[in-house]
Backbone as numpy.savetxt, mean C-alpha at the origin, in Angstrom:
# Nx Ny Nz CAx CAy CAz Cx Cy Cz
-0.93 -31.16 -9.49 -1.60 -29.99 -8.31 -3.13 -30.36 -7.98
-3.58 -30.61 -7.21 -5.03 -30.84 -6.94 -5.90 -29.71 -6.85
-7.20 -29.90 -7.30 -8.06 -28.73 -7.24 -7.87 -27.62 -6.26
-7.84 -28.30 -4.64 -7.98 -28.10 -3.35 -6.63 -27.22 -3.12
-5.98 -27.31 -3.92 -4.27 -27.00 -3.18 -4.31 -25.67 -4.25
-5.18 -25.65 -5.25 -4.91 -24.40 -6.24 -5.88 -23.27 -5.67
-7.17 -23.94 -5.02 -7.82 -23.04 -4.27 -7.29 -22.10 -2.98
-6.79 -23.34 -2.48 -6.25 -22.89 -1.46 -4.73 -22.04 -1.21
-4.13 -21.78 -2.67 -3.01 -20.90 -3.25 -3.68 -19.82 -3.40
-5.10 -19.96 -4.20 -5.64 -18.75 -4.52 -6.35 -18.37 -3.49
-6.64 -18.54 -2.42 -7.09 -17.82 -1.00 -5.77 -17.12 -0.55
-5.08 -17.70 -0.27 -3.65 -17.25 0.21 -3.57 -15.88 -0.39
-3.14 -15.85 -1.50 -2.88 -14.79 -2.82 -4.01 -13.85 -2.50
-5.08 -14.12 -2.34 -6.42 -13.20 -2.21 -6.16 -12.18 -0.87
-5.68 -13.18 0.19 -5.55 -12.74 1.65 -4.64 -11.73 1.57
-3.49 -11.90 0.87 -2.28 -10.95 1.03 -2.79 -10.11 0.33
-3.13 -10.16 -0.89 -3.60 -9.07 -1.72 -4.19 -7.84 -1.36
-5.61 -8.42 -0.43 -6.22 -7.75 -0.05 -5.76 -6.77 1.42
-4.88 -7.74 2.34 -3.70 -6.95 3.23 -3.23 -6.19 2.47
-2.56 -6.32 1.74 -1.57 -5.24 1.14 -2.12 -3.70 0.24
-3.49 -4.67 -0.08 -4.22 -3.40 -0.60 -4.79 -2.24 0.23
-4.32 -2.34 1.54 -4.41 -0.81 2.31 -3.17 -0.16 2.46
-2.45 -0.80 1.78 -1.15 0.35 1.59 -1.08 0.75 0.30
-1.80 -0.18 -0.64 -2.03 0.63 -1.97 -3.01 1.59 -2.00
-3.98 1.99 -1.01 -4.79 2.62 -0.89 -4.09 3.86 0.10
-3.45 3.41 0.56 -2.46 4.44 1.19 -1.83 5.65 0.01
-1.24 4.50 -0.82 -0.80 5.46 -1.75 -1.25 5.96 -2.81
-2.88 5.63 -3.04 -3.70 6.24 -3.61 -3.96 7.34 -3.21
-4.14 7.40 -2.10 -4.46 9.46 -1.36 -3.10 9.90 -1.62
-2.18 9.69 -1.37 -0.81 10.44 -1.22 -0.20 10.60 -2.31
-0.26 9.46 -3.36 0.21 9.85 -4.63 -0.76 10.35 -5.69
-1.82 9.32 -5.78 -3.24 9.71 -6.77 -3.36 11.26 -6.42
-4.04 10.94 -5.28 -4.77 12.45 -4.75 -4.05 13.46 -4.43
-2.90 13.32 -3.72 -2.08 14.74 -3.25 -0.99 14.99 -3.52
-0.44 13.88 -4.83 0.38 14.41 -5.49 1.71 14.15 -4.84
1.93 13.08 -3.78 2.85 13.48 -2.84 3.42 11.96 -3.14
4.68 11.65 -3.67 5.55 10.13 -3.53 6.27 10.07 -2.15
5.31 9.28 -1.42 6.10 9.16 0.10 6.66 7.80 0.04
8.34 8.04 0.07 8.92 6.85 0.21 9.43 6.19 1.54
8.37 6.75 2.51 8.58 6.10 3.95 7.68 5.12 4.28
6.40 4.42 2.86 5.97 3.61 3.19 6.74 2.40 3.73
8.09 2.17 3.16 8.46 0.62 3.81 8.42 0.96 5.22
9.30 1.70 6.03 9.48 2.01 7.31 8.28 2.22 7.95
7.17 3.01 7.65 5.76 2.93 8.27 5.33 1.42 8.26
4.84 1.11 7.34 4.83 -0.64 7.28 5.30 -1.30 8.07
6.68 -1.37 8.49 7.11 -2.21 9.13 6.79 -1.29 11.01
6.91 -0.52 10.92 6.23 0.54 12.08 4.82 -0.30 12.62
3.78 0.03 11.68 2.66 -0.66 11.62 2.77 -2.39 12.53
3.20 -2.87 11.79 3.23 -4.30 12.35 4.43 -4.20 13.60
5.15 -3.79 13.76 6.00 -4.17 15.29 5.01 -3.38 16.16
4.33 -2.46 16.27 3.77 -1.66 17.00 2.46 -2.99 17.33
1.81 -3.19 16.28 0.81 -4.00 16.28 0.97 -5.21 16.89
2.15 -5.63 16.36 2.57 -7.06 17.43 3.09 -7.02 18.62
3.83 -5.79 19.22 3.93 -5.65 20.73 2.57 -5.74 21.28
1.71 -4.89 20.77 0.69 -4.61 21.27 -0.41 -6.09 21.64
-0.23 -7.02 20.47 -1.06 -8.25 20.61 -0.25 -9.15 21.48
0.78 -9.17 21.73 1.45 -9.83 22.66 1.50 -9.87 24.12
0.97 -8.20 24.15 1.18 -7.88 25.73 -0.69 -8.27 25.81
-1.36 -9.00 24.76 -2.49 -8.92 25.13 -3.85 -8.56 24.69
-3.85 -7.60 23.63 -4.63 -6.56 23.38 -4.53 -6.84 22.20
-5.15 -7.86 21.12 -5.10 -7.76 19.79 -6.02 -7.18 19.05
-6.99 -6.37 20.01 -8.20 -5.49 18.85 -7.32 -3.85 19.30
-6.75 -3.66 20.30 -6.03 -2.78 20.21 -4.68 -2.16 19.88
-4.40 -3.45 19.08 -3.32 -3.34 18.12 -3.65 -2.86 16.90
-5.06 -2.70 16.61 -5.39 -2.07 15.59 -5.01 -0.29 15.47
-5.97 0.14 16.27 -5.55 1.68 16.37 -4.29 1.94 17.06
-3.40 1.12 17.85 -2.15 1.49 18.16 -1.24 1.32 16.97
-1.21 0.67 15.79 -0.56 0.72 14.75 -1.11 1.57 13.70
-2.35 2.48 13.75 -2.49 3.16 12.68 -2.12 4.45 13.38
-2.16 4.71 15.03 -1.70 5.75 15.93 -0.07 6.19 15.09
0.56 4.80 15.01 2.06 5.24 14.90 2.41 5.34 13.26
1.25 5.05 12.82 1.49 5.61 10.96 1.15 6.79 11.12
0.12 6.97 11.93 -0.44 8.79 11.67 0.91 9.69 12.24
1.66 9.29 13.14 2.71 10.00 13.70 4.26 10.03 12.76
3.87 8.88 11.73 5.25 8.67 10.72 4.60 9.67 9.60
3.83 9.67 9.27 3.22 10.48 8.53 3.25 12.05 8.54
2.89 12.23 10.08 2.82 13.87 10.60 4.58 14.31 10.16
5.55 13.48 10.52 7.03 13.68 10.62 7.11 14.14 9.08
7.10 12.91 8.75 7.01 13.04 7.10 6.57 14.92 6.29
5.33 14.90 6.84 4.66 16.02 6.21 5.73 17.44 6.71
6.09 17.11 7.89 6.65 18.56 8.91 7.43 18.60 8.11
8.82 17.38 7.81 9.99 17.87 6.93 9.53 18.30 5.34
8.35 17.97 4.71 8.07 18.60 3.93 7.79 20.08 3.80
6.53 20.12 4.44 6.25 21.46 4.92 6.70 23.06 5.44
6.97 22.40 6.57 7.74 23.33 7.38 9.54 23.39 7.45
9.88 22.06 7.35 11.55 22.65 7.08 11.91 22.65 5.66
11.31 22.56 4.59 11.56 22.99 2.92 11.97 21.60 2.35
11.69 20.78 3.12 13.01 19.37 2.30 11.87 18.30 1.33
12.55 18.40 0.55 11.94 18.01 -0.70 11.08 16.77 -0.34
10.11 16.27 -0.79 9.13 15.05 -0.92 9.99 13.76 -0.58
10.58 13.75 -1.66 11.15 12.00 -1.75 12.62 12.21 -1.08
13.37 13.14 -0.65 14.20 13.19 0.46 13.79 13.34 1.89
12.41 13.64 2.24 11.80 13.65 2.93 11.50 12.33 3.69
10.68 11.59 2.57 10.25 10.29 2.80 11.58 9.18 3.03
12.74 9.40 2.33 13.95 8.43 2.58 14.42 8.68 3.85
14.27 9.74 4.35 14.68 10.72 6.01 14.11 9.64 6.77
12.95 9.85 6.87 12.02 9.47 7.54 12.07 7.71 7.54
12.09 6.99 6.37 12.17 5.64 6.26 13.50 5.19 6.99
14.70 5.88 6.93 15.90 5.55 7.28 15.82 5.63 9.10
15.22 6.80 9.42 15.01 7.16 10.90 13.98 5.71 11.74
13.20 5.43 10.90 12.40 4.22 11.13 13.17 3.10 11.67
14.33 2.97 11.18 14.59 1.45 11.07 15.03 1.24 12.74
15.79 2.42 13.12 16.17 2.43 14.48 15.13 2.39 15.32
13.96 3.23 15.20 13.08 3.10 15.93 11.88 1.90 15.98
11.78 1.07 14.66 11.41 0.19 14.84 12.32 -1.29 15.72
13.28 -1.01 15.57 14.14 -2.22 16.15 13.84 -2.28 17.94
14.13 -0.20 18.57 13.59 -0.13 19.69 12.23 -0.92 19.83
11.53 -0.48 19.30 9.85 -0.98 19.35 9.66 -2.38 19.83
10.74 -3.25 19.37 10.60 -4.39 19.28 11.59 -5.02 20.38
12.10 -4.33 21.10 12.76 -4.76 22.17 14.28 -4.90 21.69
15.09 -4.31 20.56 16.17 -4.37 20.18 16.37 -5.62 19.83
15.38 -6.00 19.18 15.60 -7.57 18.48 15.15 -7.06 16.92
15.44 -8.11 16.47 14.91 -8.07 14.85 13.42 -9.13 14.84
13.35 -9.96 15.56 12.63 -10.58 14.99 11.47 -10.92 16.17
10.05 -11.00 16.33 9.18 -11.31 17.24 8.22 -12.57 16.81
8.26 -13.55 17.56 7.14 -14.34 17.51 5.55 -14.37 17.81
5.18 -14.38 17.46 3.39 -14.26 17.92 2.72 -15.93 18.12
3.07 -16.54 18.17 2.58 -18.02 18.01 1.65 -18.16 19.24
1.96 -17.74 20.27 1.25 -17.87 21.59 0.26 -16.73 21.63
0.38 -16.11 20.98 -0.25 -14.32 21.43 -1.59 -14.49 20.61
-3.18 -13.75 20.90 -4.07 -13.74 20.61 -4.36 -12.52 19.10
-4.88 -12.80 18.55 -4.69 -11.96 17.02 -6.36 -11.73 16.85
-6.44 -10.92 15.69 -7.63 -10.77 15.36 -8.21 -11.50 14.81
-7.10 -12.46 13.88 -7.38 -13.32 13.02 -8.20 -14.61 13.85
-7.39 -14.79 15.12 -7.70 -16.05 15.87 -8.88 -15.68 16.71
-8.89 -14.61 16.77 -10.56 -14.03 17.59 -11.52 -14.58 16.47
-11.39 -13.84 15.41 -12.28 -14.36 14.26 -12.48 -15.71 14.08
-11.09 -16.40 14.00 -11.71 -18.13 13.82 -12.49 -18.49 14.81
-12.14 -18.24 16.25 -12.95 -18.73 17.39 -14.66 -18.05 17.19
-14.81 -16.89 16.43 -16.51 -16.53 16.47 -16.66 -17.24 15.57
-15.90 -17.52 14.33 -16.84 -18.36 13.61 -16.67 -19.78 13.43
-16.14 -20.31 14.37 -16.09 -21.71 14.20 -17.23 -22.68 14.26
-17.36 -23.63 13.34 -18.56 -24.35 13.01 -19.44 -23.54 11.86
-19.23 -22.35 11.57 -19.68 -21.96 10.68 -19.51 -22.28 9.19
-20.23 -21.64 7.96 -19.95 -22.01 6.60 -18.58 -21.21 6.15
-18.15 -20.13 7.24 -16.64 -19.50 6.44 -15.74 -19.53 7.64
-16.13 -20.62 8.25 -14.74 -20.96 9.39 -13.49 -21.05 8.75
-13.16 -21.51 7.50 -12.00 -21.50 7.08 -11.63 -20.35 6.29
-12.52 -19.41 5.98 -11.87 -18.23 5.71 -11.88 -17.00 6.38
-12.02 -17.40 7.50 -11.51 -16.12 8.77 -10.69 -15.22 8.18
-9.55 -15.50 8.00 -8.42 -14.65 7.69 -8.86 -13.59 6.11
-9.70 -14.26 5.59 -10.29 -13.22 4.35 -11.13 -12.60 4.77
-12.21 -12.67 5.50 -13.09 -12.27 6.00 -12.72 -11.02 6.73
-11.76 -10.86 7.47 -11.34 -9.97 8.31 -10.47 -8.77 7.26
-9.81 -9.48 6.45 -9.13 -8.39 5.18 -10.39 -7.77 4.57
-11.42 -8.58 3.82 -12.46 -7.69 3.13 -12.73 -6.77 3.67
-13.07 -7.01 5.36 -13.87 -5.86 6.14 -13.01 -4.89 6.22
-11.98 -4.80 6.62 -10.67 -4.05 6.78 -10.70 -3.14 5.52
-10.50 -3.85 4.00 -10.53 -3.05 2.73 -11.92 -2.53 2.61
-13.14 -3.29 2.58 -14.49 -2.30 2.55 -14.31 -0.98 3.14
-13.87 -1.00 4.77 -14.04 0.11 5.50 -13.09 1.26 5.13
-12.06 1.10 4.40 -11.06 2.13 4.10 -11.46 2.59 3.17
-11.87 2.00 1.87 -12.72 2.04 0.61 -14.27 3.09 0.95
-14.69 2.77 1.55 -15.74 3.77 2.25 -15.46 4.68 2.91
-14.32 4.91 3.33 -13.97 6.36 4.02 -13.48 7.02 3.22
-12.43 6.59 2.39 -12.01 7.24 1.16 -13.27 7.68 0.40
-13.86 7.42 -0.01 -14.97 7.48 -0.77 -15.95 8.44 -0.42
-16.18 8.35 1.29 -16.60 9.63 1.79 -15.92 10.89 2.19
-14.68 10.74 2.32 -13.97 11.44 2.89 -13.19 12.29 1.82
-13.44 11.74 0.98 -12.89 13.03 -0.69 -13.71 13.60 -1.12
-15.05 13.48 -0.74 -16.49 14.23 -1.08 -16.36 15.24 0.03
-15.67 15.24 1.30 -15.87 16.12 1.94 -15.48 17.52 1.61
-15.30 18.66 2.24 -14.92 19.74 1.70 -13.62 19.92 1.83
-12.89 19.27 3.14 -11.36 18.56 3.12 -11.08 17.92 2.39
-11.55 16.69 2.12 -11.35 16.06 1.20 -11.38 16.63 -0.18
-11.85 17.55 -0.72 -11.89 18.08 -1.69 -10.44 19.07 -1.84
-10.30 19.59 -1.03 -9.33 20.45 -0.54 -7.90 19.88 -0.86
-8.09 18.42 -0.50 -6.71 17.71 -0.59 -6.60 17.48 -2.07
-7.49 17.03 -2.92 -7.53 16.81 -4.20 -7.09 17.96 -4.82
-7.78 19.16 -4.43 -7.31 20.30 -5.43 -5.81 20.54 -4.63
-5.27 20.61 -3.86 -3.91 20.51 -3.33 -3.30 19.44 -4.24
-3.29 18.59 -4.57 -2.77 17.45 -5.58 -2.69 18.18 -6.91
-3.77 18.35 -7.48 -3.69 19.26 -8.67 -3.01 20.34 -9.14
-2.97 21.55 -8.07 -2.45 22.72 -8.25 -2.43 23.47 -6.87
-1.41 23.22 -6.18 -1.55 23.98 -4.99 -1.28 25.31 -4.95
-1.07 26.16 -5.87 -0.88 27.12 -6.55 -2.34 27.97 -6.22
-3.17 27.68 -6.69 -4.53 27.83 -6.95 -5.05 27.80 -5.88
-5.24 26.29 -4.94 -5.22 26.25 -3.55 -4.87 27.29 -2.67
-3.78 27.81 -2.83 -3.03 28.81 -1.99 -3.62 30.31 -1.99
-4.51 30.34 -3.16 -4.67 31.48 -3.95 -6.20 31.71 -3.07
-6.80 30.19 -3.29 -8.33 30.04 -2.86 -8.17 30.28 -1.19
-7.41 30.80 -0.25 -7.51 30.70 1.37 -7.44 29.58 1.95
-6.93 28.35 0.87 -6.76 26.94 1.56 -5.16 26.61 1.84
-4.95 26.33 3.25 -3.48 26.37 3.41 -3.15 24.54 2.96
-2.23 24.98 1.87 -1.90 23.73 1.61 -0.70 22.81 2.29
-0.50 23.67 3.50 0.37 22.85 4.36 -0.51 21.97 4.89
-1.83 22.45 5.74 -2.86 21.73 6.17 -2.98 20.42 5.45
-3.71 20.73 4.18 -3.84 19.80 3.65 -2.98 18.51 3.19
-1.78 19.26 2.78 -0.82 18.26 2.75 -0.66 17.19 3.89
-0.35 17.90 5.27 0.00 17.15 6.89 -1.15 15.97 6.62
-3.07 16.76 6.62 -3.70 15.74 6.80 -3.73 14.81 5.46
-3.75 14.94 4.53 -2.98 14.05 3.63 -2.32 12.66 3.69
-1.21 13.14 4.59 -0.48 12.12 4.50 -0.34 10.98 5.92
-0.46 12.33 6.86 -1.25 11.26 8.32 -2.53 10.34 7.85
-3.28 10.51 6.99 -4.51 9.48 6.93 -4.14 8.59 5.98
-2.90 8.96 5.18 -2.68 7.58 4.52 -1.60 7.05 5.29
-0.85 7.00 6.10 0.21 6.00 6.56 -0.84 5.58 7.52
-1.90 5.98 7.85 -2.37 5.02 9.36 -2.83 4.16 8.53
-3.06 4.35 6.90 -3.56 2.77 6.37 -2.73 1.86 6.28
-1.13 2.85 5.94 -0.13 1.84 6.10 0.23 1.06 7.26
0.05 1.76 8.33 0.22 1.53 9.56 -0.80 0.19 9.97
-1.95 0.32 9.17 -3.03 -0.84 9.41 -2.59 -2.12 8.43
-2.30 -1.59 7.32 -1.55 -3.27 6.44 -0.69 -3.82 7.37
0.02 -3.05 7.51 1.73 -3.72 8.66 0.96 -4.76 10.03
0.07 -3.96 10.40 -0.55 -4.57 11.57 -1.24 -6.05 11.51
-2.12 -5.91 10.21 -2.81 -7.18 9.95 -1.97 -7.99 9.37
-1.02 -7.94 8.35 -0.05 -8.74 7.75 0.69 -9.54 9.02
1.26 -8.52 10.09 2.11 -9.30 11.13 0.94 -9.97 11.51
-0.09 -10.13 12.06 -0.97 -11.03 13.17 -1.56 -11.81 12.35
-1.58 -11.51 10.53 -1.79 -12.67 9.87 -0.74 -13.85 9.93
0.61 -13.12 9.94 1.65 -14.02 9.81 2.08 -14.82 11.26
1.46 -13.91 12.37 1.85 -14.38 13.76 3.66 -14.20 13.81
3.90 -13.48 13.02 5.44 -13.09 13.21 6.14 -11.89 12.79
6.50 -11.07 13.02 7.41 -10.17 12.48 9.05 -9.77 12.77
9.38 -9.37 11.10 11.03 -9.23 11.33 11.27 -7.86 10.72
12.50 -7.23 10.70 13.03 -6.07 10.69 12.56 -5.73 8.91
12.56 -6.39 8.48 12.47 -6.50 7.20 11.25 -6.46 6.29
9.98 -6.82 7.08 8.85 -7.02 7.05 8.29 -6.26 5.56
8.90 -5.18 5.79 8.47 -3.95 5.30 9.24 -3.62 3.87
9.99 -4.19 3.88 11.03 -3.90 2.71 10.41 -4.19 0.98
10.74 -3.22 0.33 9.87 -3.02 -1.35 8.21 -2.84 -1.21
7.97 -2.33 0.10 6.27 -2.75 -0.05 5.73 -1.36 -0.98
6.96 -0.07 -0.90 6.24 0.88 -1.82 6.29 0.67 -3.00
7.79 -0.40 -3.45 7.66 -0.63 -4.91 6.35 -1.67 -5.25
6.35 -2.40 -4.61 4.80 -3.20 -4.65 3.38 -2.56 -4.75
3.18 -1.80 -3.78 2.12 -0.84 -3.82 1.86 0.04 -4.78
2.85 0.78 -5.44 3.02 1.71 -6.58 2.78 0.88 -7.64
3.25 -0.35 -7.83 3.23 -1.58 -9.20 1.54 -1.59 -9.47
0.94 -1.81 -7.74 -0.64 -2.47 -7.69 -1.02 -1.07 -8.34
-0.86 -0.15 -7.39 -1.81 1.04 -7.82 -1.49 1.11 -9.34
-0.88 1.22 -10.41 -0.39 1.75 -11.65 -1.39 0.42 -12.29
-1.31 -0.48 -11.51 -2.16 -1.71 -12.47 -3.62 -1.41 -12.30
-3.91 -1.10 -11.27 -5.08 -0.56 -11.15 -5.73 0.35 -12.08
-4.90 1.48 -12.23 -5.37 2.36 -13.40 -5.24 2.06 -14.56
-4.40 1.23 -14.86 -5.47 0.42 -16.34 -6.34 0.02 -16.43
-7.12 -0.07 -15.31 -8.44 -0.54 -15.37 -9.73 0.95 -15.22
-9.43 1.39 -14.79 -10.07 2.99 -14.60 -8.79 4.24 -13.60
-8.82 5.23 -14.59 -8.00 6.30 -13.91 -8.36 7.50 -13.79
-9.76 7.89 -13.93 -10.77 8.65 -14.18 -11.07 9.26 -12.76
-12.25 10.15 -12.88 -12.43 11.04 -11.29 -13.25 10.25 -10.53
-13.93 9.34 -10.72 -14.57 8.49 -9.80 -13.70 7.74 -8.58
-14.06 8.26 -7.47 -12.84 7.83 -6.31 -13.28 6.36 -5.99
-14.28 6.02 -5.82 -14.86 4.50 -5.25 -14.56 3.69 -6.09
-14.72 3.78 -7.37 -14.10 3.22 -8.40 -12.28 2.85 -8.85
-12.18 3.95 -8.33 -10.45 4.11 -8.77 -9.83 3.58 -7.63
-10.49 3.39 -6.38 -9.86 2.70 -5.23 -10.39 1.54 -5.25
-11.57 1.11 -6.12 -11.70 -0.54 -6.34 -10.76 -1.21 -7.19
-10.25 0.01 -8.10 -9.41 -0.77 -9.03 -7.84 -0.64 -8.17
-7.90 0.21 -7.52 -6.25 -0.03 -6.91 -6.41 -1.23 -6.18
-7.48 -1.88 -5.45 -7.51 -3.32 -4.62 -7.41 -4.07 -5.79
-8.22 -4.01 -6.83 -8.24 -5.19 -7.63 -6.19 -5.18 -8.23
-5.56 -4.28 -8.46 -4.38 -4.14 -8.94 -3.64 -4.65 -7.83
-3.94 -4.63 -6.54 -3.12 -5.13 -5.27 -3.18 -6.98 -5.45
-4.40 -7.35 -5.80 -4.94 -8.95 -5.83 -4.27 -9.47 -6.62
-4.19 -9.40 -8.06 -3.20 -9.23 -9.40 -1.70 -9.22 -9.34
-1.65 -8.29 -8.42 -0.01 -8.50 -8.41 0.16 -9.12 -7.26
-0.71 -9.55 -6.51 -0.32 -10.96 -5.70 -0.27 -12.22 -5.97
-1.15 -12.28 -7.11 -1.09 -13.12 -7.67 -0.26 -13.67 -8.67
0.48 -13.12 -9.28 1.67 -12.73 -9.87 2.45 -13.38 -9.23
2.95 -12.87 -7.89 3.89 -13.24 -7.30 3.99 -14.66 -6.90
2.58 -15.44 -6.42 2.05 -16.34 -6.46 2.58 -17.46 -7.20
1.87 -17.02 -8.59 2.23 -17.94 -10.05 4.21 -18.20 -10.39
4.64 -16.94 -9.75 6.15 -16.82 -10.19 6.57 -18.17 -9.16
6.23 -17.82 -7.97 6.84 -18.93 -6.70 6.42 -20.28 -7.02
5.36 -20.34 -7.52 4.53 -21.95 -8.33 5.45 -22.59 -9.19
6.12 -21.31 -10.16 7.15 -22.26 -10.95 8.29 -22.18 -10.47
9.22 -21.98 -9.75 10.01 -22.33 -8.45 10.87 -21.30 -8.87
10.55 -20.01 -9.17 11.11 -18.67 -9.18 12.18 -18.48 -8.07
13.44 -18.19 -7.69 13.78 -17.76 -6.55 13.35 -16.78 -6.12
13.17 -16.88 -4.62 12.20 -15.50 -4.18 13.22 -14.05 -4.22
14.54 -14.12 -4.37 15.23 -13.06 -4.76 15.16 -12.14 -5.60
14.40 -12.89 -6.66 13.92 -12.42 -8.20 12.61 -11.58 -8.13
12.03 -11.52 -6.99 10.69 -11.27 -6.87 10.76 -9.60 -7.16
11.88 -9.20 -6.27 11.85 -7.71 -6.38 12.29 -7.44 -7.71
12.64 -8.19 -8.10 13.08 -7.61 -9.63 11.85 -7.67 -10.62
10.87 -8.52 -9.98 9.28 -8.55 -11.12 8.82 -7.62 -10.75
8.64 -6.92 -9.14 8.10 -5.40 -9.09 8.78 -4.74 -9.97
9.97 -4.58 -10.10 10.57 -3.26 -10.83 10.19 -3.49 -12.08
10.16 -4.58 -12.47 9.75 -4.80 -14.20 8.03 -4.11 -14.24
7.30 -4.85 -13.42 6.15 -4.44 -13.59 5.93 -2.78 -13.31
6.80 -2.19 -12.86 6.35 -0.51 -12.24 6.82 -0.02 -13.52
7.93 -0.62 -14.12 8.34 0.35 -15.35 7.21 -0.26 -16.77
6.64 -1.45 -16.57 5.69 -1.70 -17.59 4.30 -0.72 -17.38
3.98 -0.97 -16.17 2.47 -0.12 -15.98 2.96 1.57 -16.04
4.09 2.20 -15.79 4.37 3.86 -16.07 4.41 3.87 -17.55
5.73 2.64 -18.30 5.89 3.25 -19.53 4.64 2.71 -20.70
4.01 1.89 -20.43 3.26 1.29 -20.90 2.16 2.25 -21.66
1.71 3.31 -20.71 0.75 4.14 -21.37 1.31 5.49 -22.33
2.32 5.72 -22.10 3.30 6.77 -22.81 3.90 5.94 -24.02
4.05 4.70 -24.18 4.64 4.23 -25.36 3.35 3.96 -26.20
2.61 3.67 -25.86 0.97 3.34 -26.57 0.62 5.45 -27.14
0.87 6.23 -26.73 0.77 7.39 -27.43 1.65 7.55 -28.56
3.29 7.12 -27.97 4.14 7.35 -28.99 4.13 6.09 -30.48
3.17 5.32 -30.14 3.46 4.34 -30.88 2.85 4.80 -32.81
2.05 5.65 -33.00 2.01 6.11 -34.09 3.08 6.62 -34.68
4.16 7.64 -33.91 5.63 8.15 -34.48 6.01 7.13 -34.53
6.17 5.82 -33.83 7.21 4.68 -34.14 7.28 4.17 -35.36
5.67 4.10 -35.84 5.39 3.63 -36.97 5.73 4.16 -38.28
5.46 5.60 -37.92 6.05 6.49 -39.11 7.33 6.57 -39.37
8.08 6.32 -37.78 9.66 6.36 -38.67 9.95 4.82 -38.92
9.27 3.59 -38.60 9.47 2.96 -39.10 9.21 2.65 -40.79
7.89 3.42 -41.10 7.61 3.31 -42.53 8.87 4.27 -43.14
9.16 5.14 -42.97 10.12 6.00 -43.33 10.97 5.12 -43.61
11.79 4.88 -42.48 12.82 3.94 -42.77 13.10 2.60 -43.47
12.07 2.05 -43.76 11.87 1.33 -44.82 11.69 1.77 -46.30
11.23 3.09 -46.18 10.73 3.60 -47.59 12.43 4.23 -48.03
13.26 4.51 -47.13 14.28 4.67 -47.58 15.52 3.22 -48.22
15.65 2.18 -47.49 15.58 1.16 -47.62 15.67 0.55 -49.22
14.33 0.48 -49.42 13.65 0.44 -50.79 14.41 1.21 -51.99
14.33 2.33 -51.66 15.09 2.98 -52.49 16.56 2.64 -52.82
């Protein structure tokens, strides 16, 4: 394979990694900060993609972005409502919303399972026209993805230092303490999930406009991919510095996408990629635990060998 082809693959992996990093940052807020595992991510991602595609096809590519984010916010609000007002466990609430969103997404797409955007203007085609003839004309998709990720990271870095942001982080650490401090955990949980799902909707919208097509399964497995990417990022840094942790989450998304690209280059069947995602999640979660348990395993091994020598 030529160097140009390798660079092209690397750029594509970077573009897709940055777009999926927006979903990883959504999980960073909901899972790492708020301590809520939101399983509605797959459906919310597809919802953002469907809404963004429909609005773009109608001739409003820029309006598609806030529309997709608003749709994600509504999804997050319903998920939070089920958890906080109806007493449904967070995992079950996410599953319920994710299931319901399948029907809603089909309805948004006009009772179709596929939308073609080849003749529609997107934010990427707008960026390509704006950069035409410039030094970054071939990197227009990458620039759009970088700008989106930078804006979200800067927002999180600022927001999580505000009074409301600190209350959301405190809710994730100890909701009982927050309640005793006259802070309403219902409100903080709702705000956190609404903002997180706005990022997920944005991620779906950008992926749809990048691919110029949407199918009903575009978000399948996104929660696994995002969780794996988030845990990979935690390997590099998982302490209190929010901007650095968010940056590592983005790095984890890019590295995960590179693993996908390498697997595809080795002619691995596409259906095996979901299994790879699951294995990476297991390794990322179990790795730190096994590392802590290593001295125990060594002592047991030494004891067993001692008995065998006798």
